[in-house]
Legacy VTK file of the C-alpha trace (Angstrom):
# vtk DataFile Version 3.0
C-alpha trace
ASCII
DATASET POLYDATA
POINTS 551 float
14.015 -13.426 35.608
17.337 -12.527 34.035
17.292 -11.574 30.342
20.257 -11.741 27.996
20.021 -9.852 24.697
22.072 -10.843 21.676
21.220 -9.213 18.366
22.650 -9.994 14.981
21.453 -6.538 13.919
19.690 -4.063 16.173
17.162 -1.432 15.170
14.474 0.288 17.244
11.279 1.219 15.450
8.140 3.022 16.546
5.108 1.363 14.960
1.964 3.096 13.853
0.004 -0.137 14.208
-0.557 -3.446 12.440
-3.229 -4.502 9.986
-5.129 -7.784 9.923
-2.225 -9.582 8.237
0.204 -8.446 10.905
1.907 -6.079 8.479
3.021 -2.655 9.554
0.447 -0.169 8.292
1.824 2.320 5.789
1.981 5.923 6.803
-0.738 7.761 4.926
0.551 9.673 1.930
-1.374 12.181 -0.134
-1.478 11.726 -3.906
-2.975 13.914 -6.608
-4.762 13.322 -9.882
-1.464 14.087 -11.608
0.092 11.198 -9.690
-2.709 8.948 -10.932
-2.383 10.133 -14.527
1.354 9.480 -14.359
1.259 6.190 -12.457
-1.815 4.270 -13.583
-2.876 2.490 -16.747
-5.584 4.960 -17.665
-8.331 4.222 -20.162
-6.559 6.577 -22.575
-3.413 4.416 -22.343
-4.862 0.926 -22.137
-6.450 0.780 -25.599
-3.205 1.039 -27.605
0.060 -0.925 -27.591
3.167 1.011 -28.590
5.246 -0.718 -31.295
7.857 1.802 -32.431
9.069 5.303 -31.675
11.085 7.526 -33.964
12.365 10.273 -31.707
13.784 12.967 -33.994
15.142 15.958 -32.070
17.509 18.897 -32.130
19.459 19.627 -28.954
20.666 23.214 -28.761
23.291 23.777 -26.037
23.273 27.547 -26.659
19.827 28.014 -25.127
19.272 24.640 -23.367
16.356 23.690 -25.578
15.141 20.481 -27.180
12.764 20.487 -30.134
11.550 18.015 -32.706
9.057 15.206 -32.977
8.187 11.688 -31.923
6.430 9.450 -34.419
4.493 6.783 -32.543
3.540 3.523 -34.238
0.981 1.551 -32.263
-1.512 -1.296 -32.469
-5.137 -0.815 -31.509
-6.025 -3.185 -28.662
-9.553 -1.880 -28.112
-11.423 0.707 -30.145
-11.229 4.129 -28.552
-10.748 7.673 -29.797
-8.727 9.506 -27.125
-5.005 8.900 -26.611
-2.956 10.009 -23.612
0.484 11.353 -24.502
2.711 12.490 -21.642
5.025 15.515 -21.717
6.001 17.432 -18.609
6.017 21.161 -18.014
7.546 23.393 -19.169
7.777 21.409 -22.447
5.020 22.053 -24.967
3.313 20.059 -27.697
2.848 22.243 -30.781
1.010 19.904 -33.115
-0.206 16.312 -33.474
-0.636 14.803 -36.954
-2.306 11.565 -38.071
-2.930 10.681 -41.720
-1.899 14.202 -42.706
-4.499 15.842 -40.476
-3.910 18.008 -37.421
-5.634 16.683 -34.326
-7.173 18.520 -31.410
-5.804 17.946 -27.934
-6.187 19.276 -24.434
-3.609 19.501 -21.697
-4.121 18.467 -18.098
-0.865 19.093 -16.271
1.700 16.708 -17.725
-0.829 14.673 -19.701
-2.119 15.553 -23.172
-5.364 13.990 -24.377
-5.408 13.728 -28.170
-8.765 13.476 -29.962
-8.402 11.036 -32.855
-10.477 11.331 -36.010
-9.592 8.276 -38.122
-11.220 4.954 -37.277
-9.243 3.016 -34.669
-10.104 -0.553 -35.602
-9.078 -3.311 -33.218
-5.868 -4.952 -34.430
-4.960 -2.114 -36.799
-1.419 -0.691 -36.894
-1.530 3.106 -36.843
0.874 5.968 -36.295
0.847 9.621 -35.399
3.512 12.283 -34.993
3.834 14.631 -32.027
5.764 17.891 -32.593
7.099 19.507 -29.439
9.808 21.648 -27.868
10.972 23.825 -25.027
13.432 23.984 -22.164
13.170 20.701 -20.238
13.544 20.562 -16.469
17.155 20.870 -15.430
18.384 17.959 -13.317
19.069 19.232 -9.794
20.741 16.133 -8.354
21.037 13.584 -11.153
20.232 10.781 -11.432
18.016 10.928 -8.293
16.404 14.285 -9.116
16.428 13.903 -12.862
15.963 15.884 -16.025
18.622 17.205 -18.385
22.122 18.044 -17.191
23.691 20.977 -19.069
27.353 21.324 -18.166
30.682 22.080 -19.816
33.847 19.978 -19.827
37.228 21.317 -18.716
37.826 22.630 -22.234
34.606 24.643 -22.194
32.667 22.400 -24.577
29.059 21.392 -23.814
28.608 18.198 -21.803
24.941 17.192 -21.754
22.971 14.129 -20.625
19.505 12.910 -19.703
18.527 10.969 -16.570
14.890 10.500 -15.664
13.970 7.332 -13.757
11.056 7.991 -11.433
10.511 11.478 -12.753
9.711 9.953 -16.135
10.932 10.050 -19.718
8.234 12.602 -20.488
10.419 15.208 -18.781
12.205 15.594 -22.137
10.260 13.722 -24.846
6.579 12.874 -25.479
5.611 9.225 -25.061
3.370 6.782 -23.235
5.082 7.339 -19.896
4.178 4.174 -18.044
6.485 1.215 -17.561
3.973 -1.531 -18.358
4.211 -0.966 -22.129
7.729 -1.111 -23.552
8.282 -0.045 -27.139
9.445 -2.993 -29.261
12.136 -1.081 -31.178
13.145 2.530 -31.634
15.007 4.966 -33.871
16.676 7.855 -32.046
17.822 10.779 -34.214
19.673 13.543 -32.396
20.939 16.718 -34.065
23.852 18.462 -32.330
26.508 21.076 -33.188
29.230 19.851 -35.509
31.946 19.736 -32.828
29.953 17.409 -30.563
28.927 13.738 -30.583
25.647 12.247 -29.418
25.577 8.737 -27.974
22.222 7.039 -27.447
20.944 3.485 -27.128
21.407 0.659 -29.605
23.699 0.843 -32.609
24.838 3.878 -34.555
23.488 3.355 -38.071
24.420 6.697 -39.655
25.682 10.221 -39.092
24.283 12.897 -41.387
26.223 16.119 -41.920
23.933 19.123 -42.464
24.698 22.389 -44.218
23.947 24.465 -41.134
27.031 23.147 -39.320
25.267 20.446 -37.346
25.224 16.662 -37.436
22.414 14.185 -36.841
23.273 10.896 -35.150
20.871 8.041 -35.887
20.775 5.218 -33.343
18.591 2.129 -33.725
17.417 -0.026 -30.818
16.267 -3.436 -32.021
15.127 -4.771 -28.630
12.294 -3.677 -26.337
13.408 -0.775 -24.162
11.921 0.883 -21.082
11.321 4.562 -21.694
13.471 5.898 -18.836
16.341 3.886 -20.324
16.258 5.982 -23.504
19.039 8.541 -23.273
21.079 11.249 -24.926
24.732 11.883 -24.069
26.348 14.808 -25.843
29.954 15.883 -25.569
33.390 16.078 -27.117
33.668 12.294 -27.061
36.391 9.960 -28.276
35.840 6.229 -28.354
37.544 2.856 -28.282
36.103 -0.628 -28.555
36.661 -4.344 -28.059
34.816 -7.600 -28.610
33.844 -9.734 -25.640
33.543 -13.435 -26.409
30.403 -14.255 -24.497
27.782 -16.956 -24.234
26.042 -15.804 -27.427
29.202 -15.085 -29.418
31.019 -11.802 -29.951
29.562 -8.858 -28.044
30.574 -5.443 -29.343
31.679 -3.215 -26.467
32.285 0.470 -27.191
33.401 3.128 -24.737
32.797 6.875 -25.102
34.668 9.322 -22.875
35.658 12.963 -22.943
38.768 13.569 -24.988
41.053 14.253 -22.031
40.044 11.063 -20.208
40.928 8.454 -22.814
44.025 7.061 -21.073
42.274 6.793 -17.697
39.259 5.102 -19.284
41.341 2.485 -21.085
42.680 1.410 -17.709
39.534 1.733 -15.584
37.126 0.199 -18.081
38.969 -3.109 -17.900
36.300 -3.918 -15.319
33.751 -4.286 -18.158
34.876 -7.678 -19.517
35.337 -8.845 -15.921
31.757 -7.772 -15.197
30.423 -9.521 -18.299
32.198 -12.748 -17.421
30.844 -12.777 -13.864
27.306 -11.757 -14.706
26.923 -14.080 -17.670
27.953 -16.835 -15.245
25.366 -15.851 -12.644
22.525 -14.419 -14.742
22.881 -15.856 -18.237
23.780 -14.151 -21.526
23.912 -10.367 -21.718
20.343 -9.586 -22.853
21.093 -7.169 -25.710
23.783 -8.621 -27.975
21.951 -7.191 -31.003
22.256 -3.663 -29.614
25.819 -3.975 -28.248
27.149 -2.788 -24.892
28.299 0.796 -24.421
29.748 2.624 -21.432
29.450 6.381 -21.787
30.982 9.095 -19.635
28.304 11.418 -18.252
28.256 14.655 -16.206
26.697 12.865 -13.206
27.401 9.660 -11.252
25.838 7.167 -13.673
22.739 5.156 -14.557
21.583 1.952 -16.233
20.415 3.215 -19.617
19.922 0.127 -21.772
22.958 -0.686 -23.970
24.190 2.838 -23.177
25.213 2.671 -19.517
26.340 6.049 -18.215
29.415 6.535 -16.059
30.651 9.343 -13.827
32.605 7.621 -11.068
35.772 9.629 -11.760
37.761 6.592 -12.950
38.287 5.115 -9.503
37.238 2.022 -7.588
34.477 1.982 -5.022
31.566 4.404 -4.980
33.374 7.691 -5.634
36.309 6.100 -3.831
34.272 4.751 -0.891
33.386 1.167 0.023
29.654 1.057 0.754
30.052 -2.305 2.498
32.808 -1.156 4.850
34.557 -4.494 4.350
37.326 -3.512 1.953
35.911 -5.647 -0.850
34.076 -2.672 -2.324
37.400 -1.094 -3.261
38.291 -4.023 -5.499
36.009 -2.842 -8.316
34.463 0.237 -9.890
31.025 0.403 -8.283
29.310 2.251 -11.119
30.564 -0.105 -13.841
29.462 -3.177 -11.898
26.189 -1.921 -10.392
24.810 -0.007 -13.365
25.778 -2.767 -15.782
24.106 -5.312 -13.513
20.883 -3.488 -14.305
21.112 -4.727 -17.886
19.734 -7.978 -16.457
17.568 -6.601 -13.638
15.886 -3.384 -14.865
16.388 -3.540 -18.624
15.831 -7.244 -19.312
13.388 -7.765 -16.421
11.537 -4.487 -15.832
8.945 -3.550 -13.211
5.455 -2.739 -14.446
4.986 -0.204 -11.636
7.732 1.739 -9.875
6.260 0.568 -6.550
8.046 -2.690 -7.414
11.402 -1.017 -7.981
12.976 -3.540 -5.601
13.010 -5.981 -8.531
15.608 -3.711 -10.141
17.582 -2.621 -7.125
17.601 -5.604 -4.765
18.885 -8.040 -7.375
21.377 -5.510 -8.743
22.630 -4.623 -5.283
23.097 -8.336 -4.700
24.953 -8.574 -8.011
27.786 -6.582 -6.443
28.421 -9.356 -3.924
28.103 -11.975 -6.662
30.813 -10.144 -8.605
33.031 -10.185 -5.507
32.253 -13.870 -4.954
33.121 -14.758 -8.550
36.596 -13.235 -8.323
37.504 -13.397 -4.633
35.600 -16.357 -3.251
32.340 -17.193 -1.558
33.144 -15.834 1.885
34.326 -12.538 0.382
31.001 -12.121 -1.421
29.074 -13.063 1.703
31.088 -10.614 3.784
30.370 -7.845 1.276
26.592 -8.249 1.328
26.523 -8.534 5.119
28.569 -5.349 5.289
25.880 -3.431 3.444
23.469 -3.978 6.341
24.892 -0.911 8.042
23.129 1.154 5.358
19.652 -0.214 6.154
17.286 2.304 7.738
14.103 0.243 8.175
12.217 3.505 7.732
9.309 2.348 5.575
8.306 -0.660 3.444
10.382 -1.439 0.375
7.276 -1.726 -1.833
5.659 1.623 -2.597
2.077 2.596 -3.406
0.730 1.309 -6.707
-0.732 3.342 -9.588
0.644 6.702 -8.404
4.304 6.482 -9.500
5.518 6.004 -5.929
8.654 4.071 -5.040
9.301 2.499 -1.652
12.173 2.813 0.788
15.763 3.111 -0.349
16.207 -0.055 1.724
15.330 -1.816 -1.549
19.105 -1.707 -2.144
20.878 -3.162 0.947
17.892 -4.749 2.701
16.603 -6.213 -0.550
20.021 -7.721 -1.238
20.154 -9.200 2.254
16.662 -10.627 1.806
17.871 -12.397 -1.341
20.985 -13.548 0.493
18.738 -14.976 3.212
16.650 -16.806 0.603
19.874 -18.193 -0.853
20.636 -19.806 2.515
17.286 -21.593 2.302
18.181 -22.919 -1.141
21.454 -24.204 0.347
22.787 -25.199 -3.079
24.963 -22.725 -4.978
24.376 -24.242 -8.396
20.641 -24.347 -7.833
20.753 -20.700 -6.748
22.668 -19.790 -9.888
20.087 -21.699 -11.930
17.297 -19.694 -10.292
18.961 -16.383 -11.189
19.570 -17.515 -14.761
16.035 -18.885 -14.916
14.592 -15.520 -13.918
16.365 -13.889 -16.853
15.232 -16.509 -19.343
11.662 -16.918 -18.049
11.022 -13.157 -17.966
13.287 -12.287 -20.917
12.491 -8.775 -22.203
9.333 -8.580 -20.097
7.703 -6.199 -17.657
6.736 -7.933 -14.426
5.006 -7.570 -11.069
6.275 -8.421 -7.608
3.830 -11.344 -7.488
5.386 -12.911 -10.584
8.850 -12.750 -9.054
7.662 -13.938 -5.637
5.773 -16.878 -7.167
8.728 -17.858 -9.340
11.147 -17.849 -6.414
8.767 -19.824 -4.177
8.270 -22.395 -6.921
11.977 -22.773 -7.655
13.082 -22.825 -4.014
10.235 -25.269 -3.279
9.276 -23.304 -0.162
6.292 -20.999 0.250
8.161 -17.730 0.707
5.080 -15.505 0.913
5.558 -14.624 4.586
9.277 -14.045 3.985
8.498 -11.498 1.275
5.815 -9.933 3.469
8.385 -9.565 6.231
11.151 -7.955 4.215
9.300 -6.122 1.435
6.120 -4.967 3.188
7.260 -4.493 6.786
10.086 -2.657 8.523
10.715 -4.949 11.495
13.677 -7.299 11.711
12.313 -10.758 12.538
13.632 -11.927 15.880
14.323 -15.538 16.853
13.306 -15.622 20.499
14.508 -18.669 22.411
15.141 -20.086 25.889
16.654 -23.151 27.542
14.692 -24.870 30.328
14.135 -28.407 31.600
16.463 -29.956 29.019
14.561 -28.314 26.223
15.009 -25.324 23.963
11.959 -23.269 23.105
11.967 -20.984 20.093
9.671 -18.870 17.928
9.612 -15.862 15.606
8.640 -12.534 17.155
8.691 -8.925 15.942
7.368 -10.258 12.667
4.406 -10.531 10.330
1.580 -12.911 11.092
2.411 -16.505 10.233
6.129 -16.064 9.529
7.481 -19.576 9.050
10.963 -18.973 7.647
13.511 -21.693 8.421
16.789 -20.513 9.932
20.220 -22.097 10.264
21.761 -22.105 13.727
24.663 -23.698 15.545
23.375 -25.314 18.735
26.065 -26.422 21.173
28.554 -26.711 18.321
26.245 -28.632 15.993
24.663 -27.117 12.868
20.874 -27.295 12.864
18.055 -26.057 10.640
15.230 -24.800 12.806
11.685 -24.369 11.529
10.373 -21.562 13.748
6.840 -20.249 13.530
5.129 -17.562 15.571
4.019 -20.114 18.195
6.514 -21.720 20.558
8.227 -24.915 19.469
10.472 -27.100 21.625
13.321 -29.508 20.963
15.549 -31.493 23.344
18.577 -29.525 24.526
20.663 -29.503 27.652
19.808 -26.639 29.954
23.173 -25.756 31.473
25.717 -23.835 29.405
23.754 -24.211 26.193
24.753 -21.923 23.405
22.939 -20.973 20.189
24.432 -18.978 17.343
22.292 -17.805 14.435
23.925 -18.145 11.029
25.126 -14.632 10.271
23.997 -14.866 6.633
20.367 -14.612 7.767
19.192 -11.041 8.165
17.455 -11.646 11.500
17.912 -10.822 15.165
18.256 -13.140 18.163
16.801 -12.798 21.668
17.928 -15.245 24.347
15.696 -15.573 27.419
17.337 -17.451 30.287
15.126 -18.274 33.238
LINES 1 552
551 0 1 2 3 4 5 6 7 8 9 10 11 12 13 14 15 16 17 18 19 20 21 22 23 24 25 26 27 28 29 30 31 32 33 34 35 36 37 38 39 40 41 42 43 44 45 46 47 48 49 50 51 52 53 54 55 56 57 58 59 60 61 62 63 64 65 66 67 68 69 70 71 72 73 74 75 76 77 78 79 80 81 82 83 84 85 86 87 88 89 90 91 92 93 94 95 96 97 98 99 100 101 102 103 104 105 106 107 108 109 110 111 112 113 114 115 116 117 118 119 120 121 122 123 124 125 126 127 128 129 130 131 132 133 134 135 136 137 138 139 140 141 142 143 144 145 146 147 148 149 150 151 152 153 154 155 156 157 158 159 160 161 162 163 164 165 166 167 168 169 170 171 172 173 174 175 176 177 178 179 180 181 182 183 184 185 186 187 188 189 190 191 192 193 194 195 196 197 198 199 200 201 202 203 204 205 206 207 208 209 210 211 212 213 214 215 216 217 218 219 220 221 222 223 224 225 226 227 228 229 230 231 232 233 234 235 236 237 238 239 240 241 242 243 244 245 246 247 248 249 250 251 252 253 254 255 256 257 258 259 260 261 262 263 264 265 266 267 268 269 270 271 272 273 274 275 276 277 278 279 280 281 282 283 284 285 286 287 288 289 290 291 292 293 294 295 296 297 298 299 300 301 302 303 304 305 306 307 308 309 310 311 312 313 314 315 316 317 318 319 320 321 322 323 324 325 326 327 328 329 330 331 332 333 334 335 336 337 338 339 340 341 342 343 344 345 346 347 348 349 350 351 352 353 354 355 356 357 358 359 360 361 362 363 364 365 366 367 368 369 370 371 372 373 374 375 376 377 378 379 380 381 382 383 384 385 386 387 388 389 390 391 392 393 394 395 396 397 398 399 400 401 402 403 404 405 406 407 408 409 410 411 412 413 414 415 416 417 418 419 420 421 422 423 424 425 426 427 428 429 430 431 432 433 434 435 436 437 438 439 440 441 442 443 444 445 446 447 448 449 450 451 452 453 454 455 456 457 458 459 460 461 462 463 464 465 466 467 468 469 470 471 472 473 474 475 476 477 478 479 480 481 482 483 484 485 486 487 488 489 490 491 492 493 494 495 496 497 498 499 500 501 502 503 504 505 506 507 508 509 510 511 512 513 514 515 516 517 518 519 520 521 522 523 524 525 526 527 528 529 530 531 532 533 534 535 536 537 538 539 540 541 542 543 544 545 546 547 548 549 550
């Protein structure tokens, strides 16, 4: 028997074994109690709902310290007397006050357990203040290995920023460090030396000049915000601004860059209104009109801090000048402006409850890059871009991580997740319907924290196809599904192999020059087809492989 192999995308994987659902079993990982305290909704977290933070801090560049307080306003959900507040070593809590009384607390690693004294009546609104300080962890490779970046600009002035996704906001300020509970609004007060500016989230409501030669910048965030999105950016900044006429009216856009980079920024940041126009088309209105949009130069590559997106792409197109898709389209735009701003919809508007579901942020935002290309350069250009990113897929481990231990899945959540969504789009087969689904996600889950199941169920409902096995295949497995087929006795046989149990994803093909929609399952199906010289081509927009068996 002669075999002919034709793969749309080829990867060889060694499997550890399959479970009862036909999913690749996860490699065993070891987690600690600290992982559980960080990643789960503990009893000491569950009983209170955070309403407001007032983070009031002094940042001292001279000795790389942060000190101050966080006043936490919360509502009692269930009566309980111990509260978990998170703050990571080597930072220290010095005192906790409620109703004018100092409270006892004990430390267990990065979690502090505060013993409350006043009655915590269900439904009551209470507050307490946590006083703290120290030298926070220095970011080694921001934003991936986060913390605080302490650098100097070319003129020798301090250039400082926070970045802490994954690691956690508690690396530099005390809070309820779990994504499920977003604070509803927040005041951020940051004291810095007189010759520096601090830029944080929301709108600048005041600057207070102090007698000691420092200034305090007060920023107010009026929308819910995820805690890793809270940021400080400190430097010798200058700014310029414009108004974008968007779907909800005038959107204030302000840009902060180091003094010497103003001219370059005014040219490069022209991508911002282009981004807003494209993404409001695809995703709906920018989610934070009340808090404005800001793009802020930072001493690292960049990140999606809500209404205060950070930028360090050296004022050039691509990803530090490179095209991650290898198609040429990636050099048509500034990757950091487009990608990190795309997170305003998928990460800041729609936020995962558990970092195991980080694909919700990264897959949609990675796909937003191709949607930007499509908006300005045409459908085939956008399709070519997302297909080009497949070369970055490793298929090393599942995209979804382990729950309740602050564990994210494979970095494939970026390119593979985008190609999964692109595959689903082919099943929708209606561009306006697809756009409506993306906009519907942002309106249905507006300012909410969500689970993978909520997103999966919404997409299945809107596409009108049960996509559960599709999500199992791409999010929970590492294999590339393979359409195995043969021609014999004037018939074509076909089925899915190298896949999860029960995969029933339709696939577009061209059979002998005619477009067809096949409905493969994991058992053989047959349709009439001439045997001699038959040819099948799988639509290249499906992230699948093909295996032709000729007998």
